C-alpha positions in Angstrom: 7.9 28.2 30.3 5.6 25.6 31.8 3.6 25.5 28.6 6.7 24.8 26.5 7.9 22.1 29.0 4.5 20.4 29.0 4.1 20.5 25.2 7.4 19.0 24.4 6.9 15.6 26.1 3.4 15.4 24.5 5.0 15.8 21.1 7.5 13.1 21.9 4.7 10.7 23.1 2.8 11.3 19.9 5.9 10.7 17.8 6.7 7.6 19.7 3.1 6.3 19.1 3.4 6.9 15.4 6.8 5.1 15.3 5.4 2.2 17.2 2.4 1.9 14.9 4.8 2.0 11.9 6.7 -0.9 13.3 3.5 -3.0 13.8 1.9 -2.5 10.4 0.3 -5.8 9.3 -0.2 -6.4 5.6 -2.9 -8.7 4.1 -1.8 -11.9 2.3 -1.9 -10.3 -1.2 0.8 -7.8 -0.3 4.3 -7.4 1.3 5.3 -4.8 3.9 7.9 -2.4 2.4 8.8 0.2 5.0 5.4 1.4 6.3 3.5 0.5 3.1 1.8 -2.7 1.9 2.8 -3.4 -1.7 1.0 -5.9 -4.0 3.0 -9.1 -4.1 2.1 -9.6 -7.7 1.3 -7.6 -10.8 -2.4 -6.8 -11.0 -5.0 -8.8 -12.7 -8.2 -6.9 -13.2 -11.5 -8.6 -12.6 -15.1 -7.8 -13.2 -17.1 -9.0 -10.1 -20.9 -8.7 -9.7 -21.3 -6.0 -7.0 -24.1 -8.1 -5.6 -21.5 -10.7 -4.5 -20.7 -8.6 -1.4 -18.8 -11.5 0.3 -16.4 -11.7 -2.6 -16.0 -7.9 -2.8 -15.2 -7.8 0.9 -12.5 -10.5 0.3 -11.0 -8.4 -2.4 -11.0 -5.3 -0.2 -9.2 -7.2 2.6 -6.6 -8.7 0.2 -7.8 -12.2 0.8 -9.5 -13.2 -2.5 -8.1 -16.2 -4.3 -8.3 -17.4 -7.9 -10.6 -20.2 -6.8 -12.9 -17.8 -5.0 -13.0 -15.5 -8.1 -13.8 -18.4 -10.4 -16.5 -19.7 -8.1 -18.0 -16.2 -7.6 -18.5 -15.6 -11.3 -15.7 -13.1 -11.7 -14.2 -12.6 -15.2 -10.6 -11.4 -15.8 -10.3 -8.3 -17.9 -7.4 -7.0 -20.1 -6.0 -7.3 -23.6 -8.3 -9.1 -25.9 -5.5 -10.0 -28.3 -3.2 -13.0 -28.1 -1.5 -14.2 -26.0 -3.8 -12.6 -23.3 -7.2 -13.4 -24.9 -9.0 -11.7 -21.9 -12.4 -10.1 -21.8 -12.6 -6.4 -22.7 -13.0 -3.7 -20.1 -16.7 -2.9 -19.9 -18.2 0.2 -21.5 -18.8 1.6 -18.0 -15.1 1.6 -17.3 -13.6 3.8 -20.1 -10.0 4.8 -20.8 -10.5 8.2 -19.1 -11.4 6.5 -15.9 -14.8 8.2 -15.5 -16.7 5.0 -14.7 -20.4 4.4 -14.5 -21.9 2.6 -11.5 -23.5 -0.8 -12.0 -27.3 -0.6 -11.3 -28.0 -1.3 -7.7 -24.3 -1.2 -6.5 -23.9 0.1 -3.0 -21.5 1.8 -2.6 -21.5 2.8 -6.3 -19.1 0.7 -8.3 -18.5 -0.4 -11.9 -17.7 -3.9 -10.6 -14.1 -3.7 -11.6 -11.4 -4.6 -9.1 -7.6 -4.9 -9.0 -6.2 -8.1 -7.5 -2.8 -9.3 -6.6 -2.9 -13.1 -7.1 -0.4 -15.6 -8.5 -0.8 -17.9 -11.5 -2.6 -15.6 -14.1 -1.4 -13.4 -16.9 -1.3 -9.8 -15.6 -3.9 -7.4 -17.0 -2.7 -4.8 -19.4 -4.1 -2.7 -22.2 -5.2 -0.4 -19.5 -4.7 3.4 -19.2 -3.3 5.2 -16.2 -6.7 6.6 -15.4 -8.3 3.1 -15.4 -5.4 1.7 -13.3 -5.8 4.4 -10.8 -9.5 3.8 -10.4 -9.1 0.0 -10.3 -6.8 0.4 -7.3 -9.1 2.9 -5.6 -12.2 0.7 -6.1 -10.3 -2.1 -4.4 -9.4 0.0 -1.3 -5.8 0.6 -2.6 -3.9 3.1 -4.7 -1.1 3.2 -7.3 2.5 3.1 -5.9 4.5 6.3 -6.1 7.7 6.2 -8.1 9.7 6.3 -4.8 7.7 3.4 -3.4 8.2 1.3 -6.6 11.9 1.9 -6.6 12.2 0.9 -2.9 10.1 -2.3 -3.4 12.2 -3.4 -6.4 15.5 -3.4 -4.5 17.5 -6.6 -5.1 15.4 -7.9 -8.0 17.6 -9.9 -10.3 18.2 -8.2 -13.7 19.0 -10.9 -16.2 18.7 -8.8 -19.4 19.5 -11.1 -22.3 20.4 -13.8 -19.8 16.7 -14.7 -19.2 16.7 -18.5 -18.8 13.1 -18.8 -19.7 12.3 -20.6 -16.5 13.2 -18.9 -13.2 14.8 -15.6 -13.9 12.8 -12.4 -14.7 11.0 -12.4 -18.1 13.0 -9.9 -20.0 13.9 -11.8 -23.2 10.8 -13.9 -23.6 8.4 -14.6 -26.5 5.4 -13.8 -24.4 4.5 -12.5 -20.9 4.3 -15.1 -18.2 1.9 -15.8 -15.3 2.3 -13.7 -12.2 4.8 -15.2 -9.8 5.8 -17.9 -12.3 9.5 -16.9 -12.4 10.6 -18.1 -8.9 13.9 -16.1 -8.8 12.3 -12.9 -10.0 11.7 -11.6 -6.4 13.0 -8.5 -4.7 14.7 -8.4 -1.3 11.3 -7.4 0.1 9.5 -10.4 -1.4 7.8 -8.6 -4.3 7.5 -10.6 -7.5 8.1 -9.5 -11.1 9.3 -6.0 -10.6 11.6 -6.5 -13.6 10.3 -7.7 -16.9 7.0 -9.3 -17.7 4.9 -6.2 -18.1 5.7 -2.6 -17.3 3.9 -0.9 -14.5 2.2 2.4 -14.2 3.1 4.4 -11.0 1.2 7.4 -9.6 3.8 10.1 -10.7 3.6 12.1 -13.9 6.3 13.9 -15.8 7.3 15.5 -19.1 6.9 13.2 -22.0 10.3 12.1 -23.4 10.9 11.9 -27.1 14.1 9.8 -26.7 15.9 7.5 -24.3 19.3 7.1 -22.8 20.5 4.4 -20.4 21.7 4.2 -16.8 25.0 2.5 -17.7 26.3 5.2 -19.9 25.0 8.1 -17.7 25.4 6.8 -14.2 27.8 3.8 -14.5 25.5 1.2 -13.0 22.9 -1.4 -14.1 23.2 -3.2 -17.4 21.7 -0.5 -19.5 18.1 0.0 -18.1 16.3 2.5 -20.2 15.8 6.0 -19.0 13.1 7.9 -21.0 12.2 10.8 -18.8 11.8 14.6 -19.1 12.4 15.0 -22.8 12.9 18.2 -24.7 9.2 18.6 -25.6 7.8 19.8 -28.8 6.4 23.0 -30.4 2.9 22.5 -29.1 -0.4 22.4 -30.9 -2.6 19.7 -32.2 -1.1 16.2 -32.2 2.2 17.2 -30.6 2.7 14.2 -28.4 6.2 15.3 -27.3 4.6 18.3 -25.5 2.1 16.2 -23.6 2.4 15.3 -20.0 2.6 11.6 -19.3 2.7 9.0 -16.5 5.8 7.1 -15.4 6.0 3.4 -16.0 8.6 1.1 -14.4 10.4 -2.2 -14.7 10.5 -3.1 -18.3 8.7 -5.8 -20.3 9.0 -9.5 -21.3 10.9 -8.6 -24.5 12.8 -5.5 -23.1 16.2 -7.1 -23.0 18.8 -5.0 -21.2 16.5 -2.0 -21.3 14.3 -3.6 -18.6 15.4 -3.4 -15.0 14.9 -1.9 -11.6 16.1 1.5 -12.9 14.0 1.7 -16.1 11.9 4.9 -16.0 9.8 5.6 -19.0 7.2 8.3 -19.6 4.2 7.5 -21.8 1.0 9.3 -22.6 -1.6 7.7 -20.5 -3.1 5.4 -23.0 -3.5 1.6 -23.0 -0.7 -0.6 -24.2 -0.4 -4.4 -24.3 2.9 -4.2 -22.4 1.8 -1.9 -19.6 0.0 -2.9 -16.4 0.3 -1.9 -12.8 0.3 -3.0 -9.1 -1.3 -1.3 -6.1 -0.3 -0.3 -2.6 -2.1 0.2 0.7 
């Protein structure tokens, strides 16, 4: 009996310590506290940074790098090479399958590719799930889970076809917009661009969907955000995309219209698309 009575208060003390820690979590400037997780404030822009610039790499890892610091440090933004992005291509040492090659002399080993959350740039896309996952890890972060993404998006306005081209979320725009440019496209937690602009990979995988429905007709809420998840699959064999697993993407895109929104859930094979980027969490 004494053992039981002694152990119980100890468990309560430990639980209290954990709860206290959770309430005092401090997030770096590039992120916002959502529950007990630090979520990137902005959609990711991917940068190639010389690993020899250890001061800049430390700034990135601490969430304190700025656009001015990146430019001054010789960093180059990576992403889609096609208009309107016109960014540098991901290096050969950072392939679609994520199996990167270290830059010579890098310590710790690194391909020199990092994921940053900064305002005022076009987000990086044309990136596979595997590359996005590695870019987050190389920056001391990780991809959001689907649950974390949904939580962080709460309260984000969903303009659909009502995109005013200036402040509301970019869901009916000719092109993607700079991160943080739409001042009203902010969640209740302070996370920007969770709806529209570019879709975002999350960590979760699911069964590839061959077709889509919408949340309005099935659940009676939202303005028709697309739901393309857990499809019927195919017959298997070579080239049967419908039977392939895929990774979830969230939020919609700049020309998604009413299909974009905080409830959009789409499964794509993990390949690179111009309208799919990501954000990270700590």
